[in-house]
ROLONU-285436 format. One line per 2 residues: for each residue x, y, z of C-alpha. Coordinates in nm, 2 decimals, decimal comma. Last residue first. Example, Ala and Ser with C-alpha at 12.3 -4.5 7.8 and 13.67 -1.06 7.14 Angstrom:
<nodes>
1,37:-0,11:0,71 | 1,23:-0,45:0,78 $
</nodes>
This chain:
<nodes>
2,61:2,90:5,86 | 2,84:2,61:5,75 $
2,69:2,39:5,47 | 2,57:2,05:5,58 $
2,81:1,76:5,52 | 2,78:1,49:5,25 $
2,98:1,18:5,16 | 2,99:1,09:4,79 $
2,95:0,72:4,72 | 3,07:0,51:4,43 $
2,93:0,55:4,08 | 2,70:0,33:3,89 $
2,69:0,23:3,52 | 2,42:0,07:3,31 $
2,28:-0,17:3,05 | 1,91:-0,22:3,09 $
1,86:-0,23:2,71 | 1,70:0,12:2,72 $
1,98:0,26:2,92 | 2,07:0,30:3,28 $
2,27:0,56:3,48 | 2,33:0,54:3,86 $
2,45:0,80:4,10 | 2,56:0,82:4,47 $
2,47:1,02:4,77 | 2,56:1,05:5,14 $
2,46:1,20:5,47 | 2,13:1,36:5,38 $
1,96:1,63:5,59 | 1,93:1,86:5,29 $
2,00:1,68:4,97 | 1,78:1,85:4,71 $
1,93:1,76:4,37 | 2,09:2,01:4,14 $
2,17:1,83:3,81 | 2,40:1,92:3,53 $
2,45:1,69:3,24 | 2,72:1,69:2,98 $
2,64:1,47:2,68 | 2,77:1,19:2,47 $
2,53:0,99:2,24 | 2,54:0,67:2,05 $
2,16:0,61:2,03 | 1,92:0,89:2,10 $
1,83:1,08:2,42 | 1,47:1,20:2,48 $
1,41:0,90:2,72 | 1,66:1,06:2,96 $
1,43:1,11:3,26 | 1,60:1,22:3,58 $
1,51:1,01:3,89 | 1,54:1,12:4,25 $
1,57:0,84:4,50 | 1,58:0,86:4,88 $
1,70:0,59:5,12 | 1,60:0,61:5,49 $
1,79:0,56:5,81 | 2,13:0,72:5,80 $
2,01:1,02:5,59 | 2,03:0,86:5,25 $
2,09:0,94:4,88 | 2,03:0,79:4,54 $
2,05:1,01:4,23 | 1,90:0,83:3,93 $
1,99:0,88:3,56 | 1,73:0,76:3,31 $
1,65:0,57:3,00 | 1,94:0,61:2,76 $
1,94:0,52:2,39 | 2,17:0,23:2,33 $
2,54:0,33:2,28 | 2,62:0,56:2,58 $
2,83:0,85:2,69 | 2,80:1,06:3,01 $
2,97:1,37:3,15 | 2,81:1,44:3,49 $
2,82:1,76:3,70 | 2,62:1,75:4,01 $
2,57:2,07:4,20 | 2,44:2,01:4,55 $
2,13:2,13:4,73 | 2,07:2,20:5,10 $
2,00:2,57:5,05 | 2,35:2,67:5,18 $
2,51:2,44:4,92 | 2,62:2,10:5,06 $
2,97:2,04:5,19 | 3,17:1,77:5,03 $
3,34:1,44:5,15 | 3,53:1,23:4,90 $
3,47:0,87:4,78 | 3,34:0,99:4,45 $
3,50:1,31:4,32 | 3,45:1,66:4,45 $
3,37:1,98:4,26 | 3,04:2,04:4,42 $
2,95:1,69:4,31 | 3,17:1,56:4,03 $
3,13:1,29:3,77 | 3,35:1,26:3,46 $
3,37:1,02:3,17 | 3,09:0,81:3,32 $
3,04:0,54:3,06 | 2,73:0,34:2,96 $
2,78:0,04:2,72 | 3,04:-0,14:2,93 $
2,83:-0,33:3,19 | 2,96:-0,06:3,43 $
3,13:0,01:3,76 | 3,28:0,35:3,86 $
3,61:0,43:4,01 | 3,80:0,63:4,28 $
3,60:0,49:4,57 | 3,87:0,51:4,83 $
3,94:0,14:4,89 | 3,93:0,04:4,52 $
4,14:0,34:4,41 | 4,39:0,26:4,69 $
4,41:-0,11:4,58 | 4,47:-0,01:4,22 $
4,73:0,25:4,32 | 4,90:-0,02:4,53 $
4,97:-0,24:4,23 | 5,32:-0,35:4,29 $
5,64:-0,23:4,13 | 5,72:-0,57:3,98 $
5,37:-0,60:3,83 | 5,39:-0,26:3,65 $
5,10:-0,03:3,74 | 4,89:0,10:3,44 $
4,90:0,47:3,41 | 4,65:0,76:3,44 $
4,44:0,57:3,70 | 4,08:0,65:3,80 $
3,96:0,29:3,79 | 3,69:0,19:3,53 $
3,54:-0,12:3,68 | 3,41:-0,40:3,45 $
3,13:-0,63:3,38 | 3,10:-0,97:3,22 $
2,83:-1,23:3,18 | 2,71:-1,12:2,83 $
3,07:-1,04:2,73 | 3,20:-1,39:2,80 $
2,98:-1,60:2,57 | 3,25:-1,87:2,56 $
3,44:-1,99:2,26 | 3,73:-1,75:2,33 $
3,78:-1,92:2,66 | 3,75:-1,84:3,04 $
3,62:-2,12:3,25 | 3,51:-2,03:3,61 $
3,31:-1,71:3,64 | 3,25:-1,47:3,93 $
3,23:-1,16:3,71 | 3,27:-0,90:3,98 $
3,19:-0,52:3,99 | 3,35:-0,32:4,27 $
3,15:-0,19:4,57 | 3,28:0,07:4,82 $
3,24:0,12:5,19 | 3,24:0,42:5,42 $
3,03:0,28:5,70 | 2,76:0,49:5,87 $
2,50:0,20:5,86 | 2,31:0,42:5,61 $
2,60:0,39:5,37 | 2,62:0,01:5,42 $
2,24:-0,01:5,35 | 2,28:0,20:5,03 $
2,56:-0,03:4,92 | 2,34:-0,33:5,00 $
2,07:-0,19:4,77 | 2,32:-0,17:4,49 $
2,42:-0,52:4,58 | 2,08:-0,69:4,54 $
1,96:-0,44:4,27 | 2,19:-0,61:4,03 $
2,06:-0,48:3,70 | 1,83:-0,18:3,63 $
1,49:-0,12:3,47 | 1,35:-0,43:3,65 $
1,07:-0,64:3,51 | 1,31:-0,89:3,35 $
1,44:-1,01:3,68 | 1,78:-1,17:3,71 $
1,95:-1,24:4,05 | 2,23:-1,14:4,00 $
2,38:-0,88:3,77 | 2,70:-0,87:3,97 $
2,83:-0,63:4,23 | 3,11:-0,68:4,49 $
3,12:-0,59:4,86 | 3,27:-0,36:5,12 $
3,63:-0,26:5,14 | 3,73:-0,43:5,46 $
4,07:-0,29:5,54 | 3,92:0,04:5,65 $
3,81:-0,16:5,96 | 3,44:-0,17:6,04 $
3,41:-0,51:5,88 | 3,72:-0,64:6,07 $
3,60:-0,50:6,40 | 3,27:-0,68:6,37 $
2,93:-0,50:6,38 | 2,86:-0,56:6,01 $
2,92:-0,93:6,07 | 2,57:-1,08:6,02 $
2,48:-0,83:5,75 | 2,79:-0,89:5,53 $
2,68:-1,16:5,48 | 2,36:-1,36:5,54 $
2,34:-1,54:5,20 | 2,71:-1,52:5,14 $
2,76:-1,88:5,00 | 2,52:-1,80:4,71 $
2,33:-1,48:4,79 | 2,34:-1,18:5,02 $
2,68:-1,06:4,90 | 2,83:-1,22:4,59 $
3,18:-1,19:4,74 | 3,21:-0,98:5,05 $
3,53:-0,77:5,07 | 3,89:-0,78:5,18 $
4,17:-0,53:5,12 | 4,54:-0,55:5,16 $
4,77:-0,30:5,33 | 5,03:-0,57:5,42 $
5,03:-0,51:5,79 | 4,66:-0,41:5,80 $
4,54:-0,70:5,59 | 4,75:-0,94:5,80 $
4,62:-0,79:6,12 | 4,26:-0,84:6,00 $
4,34:-1,20:5,92 | 4,50:-1,26:6,26 $
4,19:-1,12:6,43 | 3,96:-1,33:6,21 $
4,14:-1,65:6,32 | 4,45:-1,87:6,27 $
4,65:-1,70:6,00 | 5,02:-1,80:5,94 $
5,22:-1,54:5,76 | 5,54:-1,59:5,56 $
5,80:-1,32:5,50 | 6,09:-1,43:5,28 $
6,01:-1,71:5,03 | 6,34:-1,88:4,95 $
6,44:-1,92:5,31 | 6,14:-1,86:5,54 $
6,10:-1,55:5,75 | 5,83:-1,56:6,01 $
5,49:-1,41:6,08 | 5,20:-1,50:6,32 $
5,43:-1,74:6,50 | 5,35:-2,12:6,52 $
5,33:-2,27:6,87 | 4,96:-2,27:6,90 $
4,89:-2,39:6,54 | 4,81:-2,14:6,26 $
4,61:-2,21:5,95 | 4,52:-2,02:5,63 $
4,88:-1,98:5,50 | 5,02:-1,65:5,38 $
5,28:-1,55:5,12 | 5,22:-1,20:4,99 $
5,27:-1,08:4,63 | 5,20:-0,70:4,60 $
4,92:-0,46:4,67 | 4,72:-0,73:4,84 $
4,38:-0,84:4,73 | 4,11:-1,04:4,91 $
3,78:-1,21:4,84 | 3,49:-1,31:5,05 $
3,24:-1,60:5,11 | 3,05:-1,64:5,42 $
3,21:-1,59:5,76 | 3,52:-1,39:5,85 $
3,78:-1,67:5,93 | 3,79:-1,86:5,60 $
3,62:-1,82:5,27 | 3,96:-1,76:5,10 $
3,84:-1,63:4,76 | 4,18:-1,58:4,61 $
4,39:-1,32:4,43 | 4,69:-1,27:4,21 $
4,69:-0,96:3,99 | 4,74:-0,99:3,61 $
4,83:-0,65:3,47 | 4,81:-0,58:3,10 $
4,95:-0,31:2,87 | 5,31:-0,28:3,00 $
5,32:-0,66:3,06 | 5,17:-0,92:3,29 $
5,18:-1,29:3,19 | 5,52:-1,36:3,34 $
5,45:-1,18:3,67 | 5,11:-1,34:3,71 $
5,27:-1,68:3,63 | 5,54:-1,63:3,89 $
5,30:-1,52:4,16 | 5,07:-1,81:4,11 $
5,36:-2,06:4,10 | 5,49:-1,91:4,42 $
5,15:-1,94:4,58 | 5,12:-2,30:4,49 $
5,47:-2,39:4,62 | 5,40:-2,20:4,94 $
5,08:-2,40:5,00 | 5,24:-2,73:4,92 $
5,54:-2,68:5,15 | 5,33:-2,52:5,43 $
5,10:-2,82:5,47 | 4,89:-2,63:5,42 $
4,57:-2,45:5,51 | 4,51:-2,31:5,16 $
4,59:-2,64:4,99 | 4,46:-2,63:4,64 $
4,14:-2,70:4,44 | 3,86:-2,56:4,65 $
3,89:-2,22:4,47 | 4,26:-2,20:4,44 $
4,25:-1,89:4,21 | 4,02:-1,59:4,24 $
4,21:-1,36:3,99 | 4,21:-0,99:3,96 $
4,24:-0,88:3,60 | 4,37:-0,55:3,48 $
4,36:-0,38:3,14 | 4,04:-0,54:3,01 $
3,99:-0,44:2,65 | 3,79:-0,75:2,55 $
4,07:-0,88:2,33 | 4,31:-0,85:2,63 $
4,08:-1,05:2,85 | 4,04:-1,33:2,60 $
4,41:-1,34:2,53 | 4,48:-1,39:2,90 $
4,23:-1,68:2,91 | 4,39:-1,84:2,61 $
4,73:-1,87:2,77 | 5,01:-1,71:2,57 $
5,33:-1,90:2,62 | 5,13:-2,21:2,70 $
5,23:-2,43:3,00 | 5,24:-2,79:2,89 $
5,06:-3,00:3,15 | 5,23:-3,13:3,47 $
4,93:-3,05:3,69 | 5,11:-2,77:3,87 $
5,10:-2,52:3,58 | 4,78:-2,66:3,41 $
4,48:-2,74:3,64 | 4,63:-2,60:3,97 $
4,78:-2,28:3,83 | 4,53:-2,21:3,56 $
4,24:-2,24:3,81 | 4,01:-2,01:3,60 $
3,82:-1,91:3,91 | 3,77:-1,55:3,81 $
3,67:-1,28:4,05 | 3,76:-0,94:3,92 $
3,77:-0,70:3,63 | 3,97:-0,38:3,59 $
3,97:-0,11:3,32 | 4,21:0,18:3,34 $
4,09:0,54:3,35 | 4,22:0,90:3,29 $
4,13:0,89:2,93 | 3,87:0,63:2,85 $
3,95:0,32:2,65 | 3,66:0,12:2,53 $
3,55:-0,21:2,70 | 3,51:-0,45:2,41 $
3,22:-0,66:2,29 | 3,24:-0,51:1,94 $
3,17:-0,17:2,10 | 2,86:-0,32:2,25 $
2,61:-0,12:2,05 | 2,87:-0,10:1,76 $
2,84:-0,48:1,71 | 2,48:-0,42:1,58 $
2,61:-0,21:1,29 | 2,86:-0,48:1,20 $
2,58:-0,73:1,20 | 2,39:-0,50:0,96 $
2,69:-0,48:0,73 | 2,73:-0,86:0,73 $
2,36:-0,90:0,66 | 2,41:-0,69:0,35 $
2,30:-0,34:0,27 | 1,97:-0,15:0,32 $
1,97:-0,18:0,70 | 1,75:-0,29:0,98 $
1,82:-0,35:1,35 | 1,58:-0,56:1,56 $
1,60:-0,59:1,94 | 1,46:-0,86:2,17 $
1,21:-0,87:2,46 | 1,04:-1,07:2,73 $
0,97:-0,77:2,95 | 0,82:-0,90:3,28 $
0,57:-0,66:3,44 | 0,56:-0,76:3,81 $
0,23:-0,87:3,97 | 0,35:-1,19:4,12 $
0,73:-1,22:4,12 | 0,90:-1,34:3,80 $
1,26:-1,43:3,88 | 1,46:-1,54:3,58 $
1,64:-1,87:3,54 | 1,81:-2,02:3,86 $
2,03:-2,28:3,70 | 2,30:-2,41:3,94 $
2,53:-2,65:3,75 | 2,41:-2,79:3,42 $
2,55:-2,49:3,23 | 2,19:-2,38:3,15 $
1,94:-2,67:3,15 | 1,68:-2,47:2,96 $
1,92:-2,35:2,70 | 1,79:-2,00:2,61 $
1,69:-1,87:2,27 | 1,71:-1,58:2,03 $
1,55:-1,56:1,69 | 1,50:-1,67:1,33 $
1,19:-1,81:1,16 | 1,04:-2,06:0,93 $
0,68:-2,16:1,00 | 0,53:-2,39:1,26 $
0,65:-2,25:1,59 | 0,60:-2,52:1,86 $
0,81:-2,81:1,75 | 1,10:-2,65:1,93 $
1,14:-2,44:1,62 | 0,92:-2,57:1,35 $
1,12:-2,43:1,06 | 1,47:-2,28:1,08 $
1,69:-2,05:1,28 | 1,81:-2,04:1,64 $
2,05:-1,82:1,84 | 2,17:-1,86:2,20 $
2,38:-2,17:2,13 | 2,49:-2,24:2,49 $
2,82:-2,05:2,47 | 2,95:-2,13:2,81 $
2,99:-1,84:3,05 | 3,00:-2,07:3,35 $
2,88:-2,02:3,71 | 2,55:-1,89:3,58 $
2,36:-1,57:3,62 | 2,06:-1,49:3,38 $
2,16:-1,37:3,04 | 1,89:-1,16:2,86 $
1,98:-0,85:3,07 | 2,34:-0,85:2,95 $
2,35:-0,79:2,57 | 1,97:-0,71:2,53 $
1,89:-0,97:2,27 | 1,97:-0,98:1,90 $
1,78:-0,99:1,57 | 1,92:-0,84:1,25 $
1,72:-0,74:0,94 | 1,87:-0,71:0,60 $
1,84:-0,51:0,28 | 1,70:-0,49:-0,07 $
1,67:-0,85:-0,20 | 1,63:-1,01:0,14 $
1,88:-1,08:0,41 | 1,82:-1,23:0,75 $
2,06:-1,14:1,03 | 2,17:-1,33:1,34 $
2,31:-1,18:1,66 | 2,45:-1,29:2,00 $
2,78:-1,10:1,93 | 2,95:-1,43:1,86 $
2,76:-1,73:1,76 | 2,67:-2,09:1,87 $
2,37:-2,18:1,66 | 2,06:-2,38:1,72 $
1,87:-2,57:1,45 | 1,52:-2,55:1,31 $
1,41:-2,80:1,05 | 1,49:-2,72:0,69 $
1,20:-2,66:0,46 | 1,27:-2,29:0,41 $
1,63:-2,35:0,30 | 1,79:-2,01:0,35 $
2,12:-1,96:0,18 | 2,41:-1,95:0,42 $
2,65:-1,69:0,55 | 2,94:-1,70:0,80 $
3,13:-1,40:0,94 | 3,44:-1,49:1,14 $
3,49:-1,41:1,51 | 3,61:-1,76:1,60 $
3,28:-1,80:1,78 | 3,09:-1,77:1,45 $
2,95:-1,44:1,33 | 2,61:-1,46:1,17 $
2,45:-1,42:0,83 | 2,13:-1,57:0,68 $
2,01:-1,58:0,31 | 1,73:-1,51:0,08 $
1,44:-1,38:0,29 | 1,13:-1,33:0,08 $
0,97:-1,68:0,15 | 0,64:-1,58:0,30 $
0,48:-1,62:0,65 | 0,81:-1,54:0,81 $
0,84:-1,59:1,19 | 1,04:-1,34:1,40 $
1,21:-1,42:1,73 | 1,17:-1,53:2,09 $
1,28:-1,78:2,35 | 1,19:-1,73:2,71 $
1,30:-1,82:3,06 | 1,08:-1,82:3,38 $
1,07:-1,87:3,75 | 0,74:-1,83:3,92 $
0,71:-1,82:4,30 | 0,35:-1,71:4,34 $
0,10:-1,69:4,05 | -0,05:-1,35:3,99 $
0,11:-1,33:3,65 | 0,26:-1,06:3,43 $
0,35:-1,00:3,07 | 0,52:-0,75:2,85 $
0,60:-0,93:2,53 | 0,86:-0,71:2,39 $
0,98:-0,61:2,04 | 1,25:-0,34:2,03 $
1,34:-0,11:1,74 | 1,65:0,01:1,58 $
1,71:0,20:1,25 | 1,84:0,48:1,46 $
1,78:0,85:1,52 | 1,43:0,81:1,67 $
1,40:0,48:1,86 | 1,09:0,27:1,78 $
0,94:0,06:2,06 | 0,71:-0,24:2,00 $
0,50:-0,37:2,29 | 0,29:-0,68:2,28 $
0,05:-0,69:2,57 | -0,01:-0,88:2,89 $
-0,10:-1,22:3,03 | 0,08:-1,50:3,22 $
-0,10:-1,80:3,38 | -0,09:-2,01:3,06 $
0,06:-1,78:2,79 | -0,16:-1,49:2,69 $
-0,11:-1,17:2,50 | -0,37:-0,90:2,43 $
-0,31:-0,66:2,30 | -0,10:-0,43:2,09 $
0,11:-0,16:2,23 | 0,31:0,07:2,00 $
0,57:0,28:2,17 | 0,74:0,58:1,99 $
1,08:0,71:2,10 | 1,24:1,05:2,15 $
1,07:1,11:2,48 | 0,79:0,86:2,52 $
0,53:0,91:2,25 | 0,23:0,68:2,26 $
0,04:0,44:2,03 | -0,22:0,22:2,17 $
-0,38:-0,07:1,98 | -0,65:-0,31:2,09 $
-0,79:-0,66:2,05 | -0,52:-0,80:1,82 $
-0,50:-1,14:1,99 | -0,15:-1,27:2,04 $
-0,07:-1,61:2,19 | 0,26:-1,67:2,37 $
0,36:-2,03:2,30 | 0,38:-2,22:2,63 $
0,67:-2,42:2,78 | 0,63:-2,63:3,09 $
0,82:-2,69:3,41 | 0,84:-2,97:3,67 $
1,16:-2,96:3,89 | 1,51:-3,03:3,77 $
1,49:-2,73:3,54 | 1,47:-2,49:3,83 $
1,80:-2,58:3,99 | 1,85:-2,32:4,26 $
2,17:-2,21:4,43 | 2,13:-1,85:4,31 $
1,86:-1,73:4,56 | 1,79:-1,36:4,59 $
1,42:-1,41:4,54 | 1,39:-1,59:4,88 $
1,71:-1,63:5,08 | 1,78:-2,00:5,13 $
1,56:-2,30:5,14 | 1,22:-2,13:5,12 $
1,17:-1,93:4,79 | 1,26:-2,22:4,55 $
1,13:-2,07:4,22 | 0,90:-2,29:4,01 $
0,90:-2,32:3,64 | 0,75:-2,14:3,34 $
0,89:-2,15:2,98 | 0,76:-1,87:2,76 $
0,79:-1,92:2,39 | 0,76:-1,59:2,19 $
0,70:-1,52:1,83 | 0,67:-1,18:1,65 $
0,50:-1,23:1,31 | 0,64:-1,14:0,97 $
0,49:-1,07:0,64 | 0,76:-0,84:0,51 $
1,13:-0,76:0,53 | 1,37:-0,50:0,40 $
1,13:-0,30:0,18 | 1,28:0,02:0,05 $
1,08:0,33:0,13 | 1,04:0,60:-0,13 $
0,87:0,90:0,02 | 1,04:0,92:0,35 $
1,37:0,80:0,21 | 1,49:0,45:0,30 $
1,42:0,17:0,54 | 1,13:-0,07:0,53 $
0,94:-0,33:0,74 | 0,61:-0,44:0,59 $
0,31:-0,64:0,69 | 0,44:-0,69:1,04 $
0,15:-0,85:1,22 | 0,10:-1,14:0,97 $
-0,26:-1,18:0,87 | -0,57:-1,36:1,02 $
-0,68:-1,12:1,29 | -0,66:-0,79:1,09 $
-0,42:-0,55:1,25 | -0,16:-0,55:0,98 $
0,12:-0,33:1,10 | 0,34:-0,13:0,86 $
0,68:-0,04:0,98 | 0,88:0,24:0,82 $
1,23:0,35:0,91 | 1,35:0,68:0,77 $
1,68:0,78:0,63 | 1,88:1,10:0,65 $
2,18:0,93:0,82 | 1,95:0,85:1,11 $
1,64:0,64:1,15 | 1,37:0,91:1,16 $
1,04:0,73:1,23 | 0,75:0,63:1,02 $
0,48:0,41:1,18 | 0,21:0,26:0,97 $
-0,13:0,11:1,06 | -0,32:-0,12:0,82 $
-0,66:-0,25:0,93 | -0,86:0,03:0,75 $
-0,61:0,28:0,63 | -0,36:0,42:0,88 $
-0,10:0,69:0,95 | 0,14:0,78:1,23 $
0,44:1,01:1,20 | 0,75:1,03:1,42 $
0,95:1,34:1,46 | 0,70:1,50:1,70 $
0,41:1,73:1,62 | 0,15:1,45:1,63 $
0,26:1,36:1,99 | 0,10:1,03:2,09 $
-0,04:1,00:2,44 | -0,41:1,00:2,34 $
-0,35:0,78:2,04 | -0,58:0,49:2,12 $
-0,68:0,27:1,83 | -0,98:0,04:1,90 $
-1,03:-0,31:1,76 | -1,35:-0,51:1,73 $
-1,56:-0,32:1,48 | -1,27:-0,20:1,27 $
-0,99:0,04:1,32 | -1,20:0,23:1,57 $
-1,08:0,58:1,68 | -0,95:0,73:2,00 $
-0,80:1,08:1,95 | -0,71:1,28:2,26 $
-0,38:1,40:2,12 | -0,57:1,56:1,84 $
-0,55:1,53:1,46 | -0,36:1,21:1,42 $
-0,55:0,99:1,17 | -0,36:1,07:0,85 $
-0,54:0,87:0,58 | -0,31:0,64:0,38 $
-0,32:0,63:0,00 | -0,01:0,85:-0,02 $
0,19:0,59:0,17 | 0,15:0,33:-0,10 $
0,00:0,00:0,00 $
</nodes>
């Protein structure tokens, strides 16, 4: 249908008009004066939005019950659209299981094995009963209802982003059932045979293409960048998930073939399609799936990017949203990642196996743009309590390999997850190699000199451990706080001397547990940071990966995160890494999934970790330089008075993809003792600062 034959329906923001006898179009919240236009004729509804580079994206919805929803998807000039795909339906498979809310710590549980209990997969059924189109900042949201899948119901939501050929398709669904745990597969199903070929990037980072065979049964693919593209005569359409939100926490970052293509996927989607998927049994360790508490709006979603060139070109465009799965360099910062149980020492070096000149795990980190890695070796594989000869041999091997594998552009820092003395699970770092043994008999001194090793510590209890941290200027912190082996920590020891010491840094953040209704990741530890601030403790939170195997084959980026440490230079191994430890302790860094970066953040001229005086009216001047890839959603300033937590959200839905901007906020902070800042985008990627400490202005 040519655009000129459409009848413009948007006359007033209060318009509510029938498309046909059963379906109502609601445009009360649509801005007819905005950049996006809306038109319809009978059952056909078309959205036209500016897609950047002088082009316009055009999606034509067919709202009749029997036809494919996406009649036409096009990209080109406003008057001469070029069809990229047509006659497509959005498809979702929702798998529903049961969360264990009793054995550990409720919704924060990780040690759950949902697929070992009864579960069932349901196709999500769309009935085109109503349509709402609304303007939200620089984006347009089309909601089509209703959706049902067993006990879940909701609407289909398609979001178009001005300035980019990007849109998001989401089944927004909720349930009143208690203790639900879910995963979902999704994609686009073709009712015709207009796609010609597929493209994807294999795990060796090489593009592969194949002609589409519409009769072929569906198969799963292990790919890099979590993307598959379908090409037609005049362009290509790529499908990919939110790069971090879609991946619930696991111990391993195995590539579990997160892409599918073909006919009759899972014997539930009859026609040919492409999409994203989850392996129901995960890494076959602990498999918690996603939380779906009663009444929450779960966003089962995926992104589409369209282009007028080849599938390879569209995939290259998708890669830009994650900087090709790399952490970009930022002047004045060095990237650092923590908590890896790779066990290179015990499984390779001391196992008598050939020791590679360039171990794969080091190459993986370098390719991802990680400048510094803090290890978690000897995780139940070594001899932390001795005998001394074995423990010292293991530590020496660790220190030698870290020295060998570090260079002017990469620092490998030894570290462990001791899990002794303090309670729960915790990690430590020293600013240089330190020999210490996690046992001490009555007649053994706290510290002694041993030939060939120098100073050696024996640790017998929490007091010894604190003294070691003090003597060697090390840091300890709670690993995976309030979950896993730290269910009750640091809460149960927040009164202890070691916790109150400046040697106990705080905790570590990871996107765990997973909940698709949340606009941010990792609330568990962000909320803990607020609690620690209200306890009156000056603590910091680094990001942690908490992963075992590290290989090029793995889906590392989805499970990764990084700390941008305020360092001008990378420390050399032989000179020690005290600047890193100091930055960790004093809050001179921000944590991020990688897509959102805080180039600069100052409050009344101060940096995070510092104390500032409020303005005389109880406000503060917040200066934030932010950059992002996906369009932003919001910045939130969180503060506290020692008892309550306060939140002030600043809407950023007017931003567009690939932006950089200086923001200035003036929050009201009278009576508050601390504040911090978070920034989250439309794919639920984000960054968070460390704490600023507040004092009232002098009269």
